[in-house]
VEXDO-485708 format. One record per residue (C-alpha): residue number from 1; z, x, y; residue in three letters. Coordinates in Angstrom, 2 decimals. Layout:
// VEXDO-485708
seq:zz:xx:yy:type
NUM:Z:X:Y:ALA
...
END
This chain:
// VEXDO-485708
seq:zz:xx:yy:type
1:-26.30:-10.51:7.99:UNK
2:-23.65:-10.60:10.31:UNK
3:-21.82:-8.61:13.27:UNK
4:-17.88:-8.41:14.10:UNK
5:-16.64:-6.04:16.12:UNK
6:-13.12:-4.15:16.71:UNK
7:-11.05:-2.93:19.57:UNK
8:-8.41:-0.44:19.74:UNK
9:-6.58:-0.80:22.89:UNK
10:-3.94:2.26:23.58:UNK
11:-1.00:2.66:25.48:UNK
12:-0.69:-1.25:26.73:UNK
13:0.83:-4.54:25.62:UNK
14:-1.20:-7.22:24.45:UNK
15:-1.95:-8.91:28.30:UNK
16:-5.20:-9.64:30.26:UNK
17:-7.24:-7.81:30.46:UNK
18:-7.01:-6.20:27.36:UNK
19:-6.66:-9.27:25.31:UNK
20:-7.88:-12.88:27.18:UNK
21:-5.46:-16.25:27.03:UNK
22:-5.97:-18.55:23.88:UNK
23:-9.02:-16.36:22.36:UNK
24:-6.86:-14.69:19.31:UNK
25:-6.70:-17.04:16.02:UNK
26:-4.37:-14.56:13.99:UNK
27:-1.89:-12.24:14.55:UNK
28:-1.07:-9.92:11.27:UNK
29:1.69:-7.13:12.00:UNK
30:4.53:-5.06:11.64:UNK
31:6.36:-3.70:14.58:UNK
32:9.02:-1.29:14.02:UNK
33:12.37:-2.29:12.98:UNK
34:14.82:-2.30:15.43:UNK
35:17.72:-0.08:13.98:UNK
36:15.73:2.59:11.92:UNK
37:16.65:5.87:12.85:UNK
38:12.87:6.60:12.94:UNK
39:12.13:4.51:15.50:UNK
40:15.51:5.14:17.97:UNK
41:13.19:7.15:20.29:UNK
42:10.49:4.70:20.87:UNK
43:12.86:1.90:21.89:UNK
44:14.65:4.00:24.11:UNK
45:11.99:5.61:25.71:UNK
46:11.25:1.84:26.67:UNK
47:14.66:0.42:27.32:UNK
48:17.02:2.49:28.67:UNK
49:19.82:0.31:27.51:UNK
50:18.78:1.13:23.61:UNK
51:19.71:4.74:24.14:UNK
52:22.85:4.10:26.25:UNK
53:24.28:1.47:23.46:UNK
54:23.80:3.78:20.56:UNK
55:25.27:6.81:22.36:UNK
56:28.23:4.48:22.86:UNK
57:28.31:4.28:19.15:UNK
58:27.47:-0.06:20.17:UNK
59:25.41:-0.80:17.16:UNK
60:25.06:-4.70:18.32:UNK
61:24.23:-3.64:21.55:UNK
62:21.47:-1.49:20.48:UNK
63:20.26:-3.89:18.08:UNK
64:19.92:-6.63:20.96:UNK
65:18.07:-3.91:23.15:UNK
66:15.45:-3.20:21.12:UNK
67:14.88:-6.61:20.28:UNK
68:14.56:-7.64:23.87:UNK
69:11.58:-5.41:23.88:UNK
70:9.77:-7.46:20.86:UNK
71:11.13:-10.52:22.17:UNK
72:8.21:-9.42:25.30:UNK
73:5.52:-8.92:23.05:UNK
74:5.93:-12.27:21.23:UNK
75:5.68:-13.65:24.58:UNK
76:2.38:-12.17:24.96:UNK
77:0.87:-13.16:21.65:UNK
78:1.64:-16.89:22.32:UNK
79:0.00:-16.33:24.85:UNK
80:-3.09:-15.00:23.39:UNK
81:-3.14:-17.15:20.40:UNK
82:-5.67:-20.13:20.20:UNK
83:-3.72:-23.76:19.65:UNK
84:-3.05:-23.84:16.04:UNK
85:-3.31:-20.25:15.47:UNK
86:-0.63:-18.57:13.33:UNK
87:1.64:-15.10:13.76:UNK
88:2.30:-13.85:10.83:UNK
89:5.06:-10.92:11.58:UNK
90:6.14:-8.39:8.57:UNK
91:9.67:-7.19:9.25:UNK
92:12.59:-5.64:6.85:UNK
93:15.94:-5.67:7.97:UNK
94:18.41:-2.53:8.24:UNK
95:21.40:-0.95:7.19:UNK
96:23.16:1.49:8.95:UNK
97:26.23:3.89:9.56:UNK
98:27.32:3.94:13.65:UNK
99:30.40:5.91:13.79:UNK
100:32.91:4.35:11.06:UNK
101:31.07:1.03:10.57:UNK
102:28.39:0.64:8.19:UNK
103:26.33:-2.61:8.20:UNK
104:23.02:-4.88:7.98:UNK
105:21.02:-5.49:10.82:UNK
106:19.58:-8.64:10.33:UNK
107:16.08:-8.29:11.81:UNK
108:14.17:-10.92:10.06:UNK
109:16.11:-13.70:11.65:UNK
110:16.42:-12.28:14.85:UNK
111:13.17:-11.95:15.28:UNK
112:12.44:-15.47:14.32:UNK
113:14.56:-16.51:17.41:UNK
114:11.87:-14.50:19.57:UNK
115:9.26:-16.10:18.46:UNK
116:11.09:-19.47:18.10:UNK
117:11.83:-18.66:22.22:UNK
118:8.33:-17.38:22.39:UNK
119:7.28:-21.15:21.62:UNK
120:6.25:-20.79:18.08:UNK
121:6.97:-23.09:15.14:UNK
122:8.06:-21.82:12.02:UNK
123:6.30:-22.67:8.93:UNK
124:7.84:-21.43:5.04:UNK
125:8.21:-17.51:5.09:UNK
126:7.57:-14.66:2.16:UNK
127:9.57:-12.66:0.77:UNK
128:7.58:-9.36:-0.45:UNK
129:9.30:-6.45:-3.44:UNK
130:9.16:-3.43:-1.67:UNK
131:10.43:-1.19:-4.51:UNK
132:12.33:1.63:-3.61:UNK
133:12.45:5.53:-4.71:UNK
134:15.90:5.23:-5.18:UNK
135:17.31:6.57:-8.24:UNK
136:20.56:4.16:-8.01:UNK
137:20.55:0.48:-7.26:UNK
138:23.54:0.86:-5.01:UNK
139:24.68:2.50:-1.61:UNK
140:28.30:3.64:-1.40:UNK
141:31.09:3.49:-3.67:UNK
142:29.10:3.64:-6.84:UNK
143:31.93:2.14:-9.87:UNK
144:34.75:1.36:-7.33:UNK
145:35.12:-2.55:-6.76:UNK
146:35.07:-3.48:-2.34:UNK
147:33.09:-0.13:-1.59:UNK
148:29.41:-0.33:-2.48:UNK
149:26.55:-2.46:-1.39:UNK
150:22.95:-3.45:-3.48:UNK
151:19.86:-1.69:-1.99:UNK
152:17.36:-3.55:-0.35:UNK
153:13.97:-3.93:-2.37:UNK
154:12.30:-6.83:-0.23:UNK
155:11.42:-7.26:2.98:UNK
156:10.01:-10.49:5.12:UNK
157:6.66:-11.87:6.52:UNK
158:7.41:-14.33:8.94:UNK
159:4.95:-17.21:9.57:UNK
160:4.97:-18.91:12.84:UNK
161:2.08:-21.56:14.13:UNK
162:0.87:-22.14:18.11:UNK
163:1.39:-25.59:18.18:UNK
164:0.08:-28.47:15.51:UNK
165:-2.49:-27.58:12.71:UNK
166:-5.69:-25.90:14.40:UNK
167:-8.53:-28.55:15.08:UNK
168:-12.01:-27.56:13.47:UNK
169:-14.44:-29.90:15.65:UNK
170:-17.59:-28.74:15.36:UNK
171:-19.96:-28.79:12.12:UNK
172:-20.47:-25.12:12.65:UNK
173:-17.23:-24.61:12.40:UNK
174:-16.13:-26.49:9.24:UNK
175:-19.02:-25.29:7.53:UNK
176:-17.39:-21.64:8.26:UNK
177:-14.24:-23.00:7.18:UNK
178:-16.11:-23.80:3.55:UNK
179:-17.74:-20.19:3.75:UNK
180:-13.99:-18.57:3.69:UNK
181:-12.08:-21.08:1.59:UNK
182:-10.57:-18.68:-1.29:UNK
183:-10.45:-19.50:-5.12:UNK
184:-8.08:-21.94:-6.91:UNK
185:-6.32:-19.49:-8.94:UNK
186:-5.71:-16.59:-5.22:UNK
187:-4.21:-20.36:-3.78:UNK
188:-1.64:-20.23:-6.60:UNK
189:-0.80:-16.82:-6.51:UNK
190:-1.15:-16.19:-2.88:UNK
191:0.93:-19.08:-1.90:UNK
192:3.78:-18.48:-3.85:UNK
193:7.12:-17.47:-1.32:UNK
194:7.69:-14.38:-3.34:UNK
195:5.04:-12.10:-3.78:UNK
196:5.00:-8.91:-6.23:UNK
197:3.16:-6.13:-7.01:UNK
198:2.28:-5.10:-3.90:UNK
199:1.91:-0.92:-3.59:UNK
200:2.98:1.09:-0.92:UNK
201:1.48:3.80:1.34:UNK
202:2.25:7.23:1.52:UNK
203:4.52:7.81:4.47:UNK
204:3.04:11.48:5.97:UNK
205:1.44:11.49:9.42:UNK
206:-0.27:14.41:10.38:UNK
207:-1.41:15.64:13.95:UNK
208:0.82:12.66:15.28:UNK
209:3.90:12.47:16.93:UNK
210:5.69:10.47:13.62:UNK
211:6.72:12.04:10.54:UNK
212:6.33:8.79:8.82:UNK
213:3.77:5.99:9.33:UNK
214:5.90:2.72:8.33:UNK
215:2.34:1.25:7.29:UNK
216:2.49:-1.81:4.74:UNK
217:0.01:-1.84:1.52:UNK
218:-3.54:-3.26:2.64:UNK
219:-3.11:-6.13:0.31:UNK
220:-0.40:-7.45:2.40:UNK
221:-2.59:-8.20:5.38:UNK
222:-6.17:-9.00:3.27:UNK
223:-4.20:-11.50:1.88:UNK
224:-2.63:-12.87:4.68:UNK
225:-6.25:-12.55:6.49:UNK
226:-7.82:-14.56:4.45:UNK
227:-5.19:-17.46:3.82:UNK
228:-5.06:-17.93:7.47:UNK
229:-8.23:-17.25:9.45:UNK
230:-11.59:-17.82:8.98:UNK
231:-14.73:-15.29:8.80:UNK
232:-15.46:-14.70:12.88:UNK
233:-12.16:-15.20:13.42:UNK
234:-10.40:-13.05:15.58:UNK
235:-7.71:-11.20:14.29:UNK
236:-4.89:-9.58:15.91:UNK
237:-2.43:-6.51:15.91:UNK
238:0.21:-5.61:18.42:UNK
239:1.92:-2.88:16.74:UNK
240:-2.07:-1.76:15.26:UNK
241:-0.08:1.95:13.78:UNK
242:-2.80:3.53:11.11:UNK
243:-5.13:0.34:11.61:UNK
244:-4.28:-1.67:8.25:UNK
245:-4.26:-4.65:9.86:UNK
246:-7.84:-3.60:11.36:UNK
247:-9.18:-2.71:8.17:UNK
248:-8.48:-6.02:6.68:UNK
249:-10.16:-7.99:9.41:UNK
250:-13.49:-5.80:9.15:UNK
251:-13.51:-5.74:5.44:UNK
252:-13.41:-9.15:5.45:UNK
253:-15.66:-10.56:7.92:UNK
254:-13.25:-11.35:11.25:UNK
255:-13.35:-9.56:14.53:UNK
256:-10.35:-7.61:15.84:UNK
257:-8.28:-6.17:18.40:UNK
258:-5.60:-3.45:18.04:UNK
259:-2.79:-2.44:20.59:UNK
260:-1.16:0.00:19.99:UNK
261:1.28:2.47:22.64:UNK
262:1.05:5.65:20.90:UNK
263:-2.11:7.38:22.17:UNK
264:-1.57:9.88:18.95:UNK
265:-2.59:7.46:16.59:UNK
266:-5.70:6.95:17.89:UNK
267:-7.68:9.33:15.24:UNK
268:-5.30:8.35:12.58:UNK
269:-6.84:4.61:12.98:UNK
270:-10.66:5.74:12.85:UNK
271:-9.86:7.68:9.70:UNK
272:-8.66:4.36:8.53:UNK
273:-11.35:1.75:10.17:UNK
274:-14.00:4.75:8.50:UNK
275:-13.37:3.33:4.86:UNK
276:-14.43:-0.23:5.35:UNK
277:-17.57:-0.27:4.03:UNK
278:-15.99:0.82:0.79:UNK
279:-12.68:-1.03:1.58:UNK
280:-14.79:-4.27:1.49:UNK
281:-16.97:-3.56:-1.40:UNK
282:-14.43:-2.89:-3.61:UNK
283:-11.96:-5.35:-2.49:UNK
284:-14.51:-8.21:-2.67:UNK
285:-15.89:-6.85:-6.32:UNK
286:-12.46:-7.05:-7.65:UNK
287:-11.86:-10.45:-6.49:UNK
288:-15.40:-12.03:-7.88:UNK
289:-13.98:-10.42:-11.21:UNK
290:-11.16:-11.38:-11.47:UNK
291:-12.37:-15.08:-10.83:UNK
292:-15.11:-14.48:-13.44:UNK
293:-12.49:-13.48:-16.28:UNK
294:-9.82:-16.28:-14.93:UNK
295:-13.03:-18.57:-15.94:UNK
296:-13.71:-16.74:-18.77:UNK
297:-10.45:-17.71:-20.04:UNK
298:-10.11:-21.02:-19.22:UNK
299:-13.25:-22.36:-20.62:UNK
300:-12.62:-19.95:-23.80:UNK
301:-8.60:-22.01:-23.85:UNK
302:-10.73:-25.53:-23.91:UNK
303:-9.93:-26.58:-20.53:UNK
304:-13.02:-27.65:-18.25:UNK
305:-14.31:-26.43:-14.99:UNK
306:-16.09:-28.85:-13.40:UNK
307:-18.36:-27.33:-10.39:UNK
308:-20.53:-24.36:-9.57:UNK
309:-20.85:-21.74:-6.51:UNK
310:-23.60:-22.40:-4.66:UNK
311:-23.61:-18.65:-3.40:UNK
312:-23.26:-17.11:-6.83:UNK
313:-23.71:-19.34:-9.83:UNK
314:-20.63:-19.54:-11.59:UNK
315:-18.24:-22.01:-12.08:UNK
316:-15.03:-22.80:-9.57:UNK
317:-12.29:-25.13:-9.85:UNK
318:-12.78:-27.48:-6.64:UNK
319:-15.04:-28.85:-4.33:UNK
320:-13.96:-27.17:-2.19:UNK
321:-14.72:-23.72:-3.92:UNK
322:-18.63:-24.64:-4.06:UNK
323:-19.14:-22.68:-0.45:UNK
324:-17.42:-19.61:-0.55:UNK
325:-19.47:-16.47:0.11:UNK
326:-17.68:-13.32:0.36:UNK
327:-18.93:-10.72:3.38:UNK
328:-19.33:-7.29:2.67:UNK
329:-19.24:-4.59:5.13:UNK
330:-22.47:-2.32:5.28:UNK
331:-22.47:-0.21:7.89:UNK
332:-19.52:0.60:10.73:UNK
333:-21.00:2.37:14.28:UNK
334:-18.85:3.32:17.19:UNK
335:-20.40:1.17:20.27:UNK
336:-17.61:3.42:22.37:UNK
337:-14.36:5.51:22.53:UNK
338:-12.51:2.32:21.34:UNK
339:-14.86:-0.25:20.09:UNK
340:-16.66:-0.09:17.16:UNK
341:-19.41:-2.76:15.44:UNK
342:-19.24:-3.69:11.77:UNK
343:-22.31:-4.85:10.05:UNK
344:-21.72:-7.23:6.97:UNK
345:-23.64:-8.81:4.08:UNK
346:-23.11:-11.82:1.59:UNK
347:-23.02:-10.59:-1.64:UNK
348:-22.48:-7.83:-3.79:UNK
END
């Protein structure tokens, strides 16, 4: 039996004492996207230059002022992350018409600049296909050349690291790393640079200041957490929103700290985290069932599977998978207004 803790920090940035220096192993987040209209008021409240630029129909000025706010967060993340720790930022580019001008505002390119300026090193990124509900695959003048534009159906996951590769020195950390391994076939799927098939989430937001959540699909942070962190690591989301990252962290046996400036989001965060036991058992069952099906299909095709899982007794492809032990959340308890404890076991 293991125990993880999860904190929801309201109305603050990623700063001490909320988040200690070099305490976070992985950041998974999706910030408000600059130049997407639903975030104008939030950016303007934090930086008056944003509102002034928008009023003056100065798209480039508004874009840069919005990103200056995010730049400060990336600097805070660099301070908070351990050497070798990773940051995964889900962000989409924006298209917008201001006055008579319609243009693309490349949020992913500008976010990369912010992360580099903060001191991070870039790793290969991921593009994930985000299907649109729009009936047409174009914007603009339809069949007339020179006036139509493609509809974006993708977003980016920028991946950056603080310094060189993380070092696992103690026997306990090395054992924890082996328990946290993923399956061979999961590696082949997850470490592709293009992700497809991630389903969207409902955007309605009752009882908050927001008309839509802007949340990413659960599978996105769940994969990233399994790919880039160990069980019992600390995962942070500096733009917590509905709490999807915290839910994914708790379901995977990680600790989490979630920072959110909008106090009206706390009830939504609590509802999200309250689902952890069902989500954790469901995802672990799905992963184990998918692996069993993979092994059965491989054996049926006459191919060898040489190793055996110590925990589950089924075959695995490599020696690195032998000690995999997936945690399942069994109980969630409230410690105080903004902290929860999640108990977990191995096996399902």
